[in-house]
N, C-alpha and C positions, 0 to 999 in steps of 0.2 A: 809527325810521329803518330802511330796508331793509338787511338784512345782506348782500345781494348787490350793493349799490350800489358804485359806483366808490370812493366815500369810505371805505367799510368795507374794501374790498380794499386801498386805499392804506394805511390804518391798519394792517392786518394785515401788509403787507409791511414797513412802517417799524418797527413794534413788534417783530415776530418776527425781524427780521434785523439791522437797523442798531442798534436799541435795545440788543441784547445786547452789542455792542462798546462802546457808550456807558457802560452801567452797569459793565462790566468795568474801565473806566478812571476812573470817578468815585470819588473818595476818600470822599465822604460816604456814598454807597451802600455801599461796601465796609466802612466802619466800622459802619454799621447791620447789615450782614450778619454781621460778626464778633461784635457784641453779641448778635444773635439766636442765633447758634450757641452762644455762651457760656450763654445762658439755657436753650437746649435741653438742653445737657449737664447743667446744674444740675437741671433738671426730671427728666431721666432718672435722675440720681443719687439722687433722693428715693425711688425705689422704690415709687411709687404703684401701686395695683391697676390691672390692665389696663383695667377699665371706666372708671376715672377718667382714665387716659391717653388713651383713645379719645374721651372727652367733650372733653377739652382740645384734642385734635387736631382734632376737628370744629369746635369753636368758633374756633380759630385759622384753620382753613381757610376758614371762612365770613367771618371778618374780612378775610382776604387777598383773597377774592373780591370783597368790598365795595370794598376799596381799588382793586383792579384795574379793576372796573367803573366806579368813579368816575373813575379816570384815563383810561379809554377814552372815557367821555362828555365829559370835559373836553377831550380831544384833538379829538374830533369837533366840539364846540362852537367851539373855537378855529379849527379849519380852516373850519368853516361861516362864522364871522365874517369870515375872510379872503376867502372867496368873495363874501360880501355886500359887503364893502368894495370889492373889485375890480369887482363888477357896478355898484355905485353910482358908482364913479369913471368907468366906461365910459359909464353912462347920463348922468351930468352932462356929461361931455365931448361926447357925441353931441348932447345938447340945446343946449349952447353953440354947437357948430358949426352946428346947424340954424338957430339964431337969427341967427347971424352971416351965414349964407349966404342968408338970406331977403331 
């Protein structure tokens, strides 16, 4: 899908502005964030070598990127489905009117 499309621009607006306030108020999200911070602190307390910490950081970053991309694609798919439903409803309605007016 074209990243300059209206759908991508809408997703960017919704995710990068409105979504921040939603996750800030979501108790489940905040609990996951709290646990993540706890694990991060425990990991740092282990005193692992810098190379091991960098590897863990890169791995976690890539896993986060996968989750974020999956979420973005799911959002786009859901929105595309809504557009298709809307179009099919319009087409069905237009066909019915055309038949009735014939």
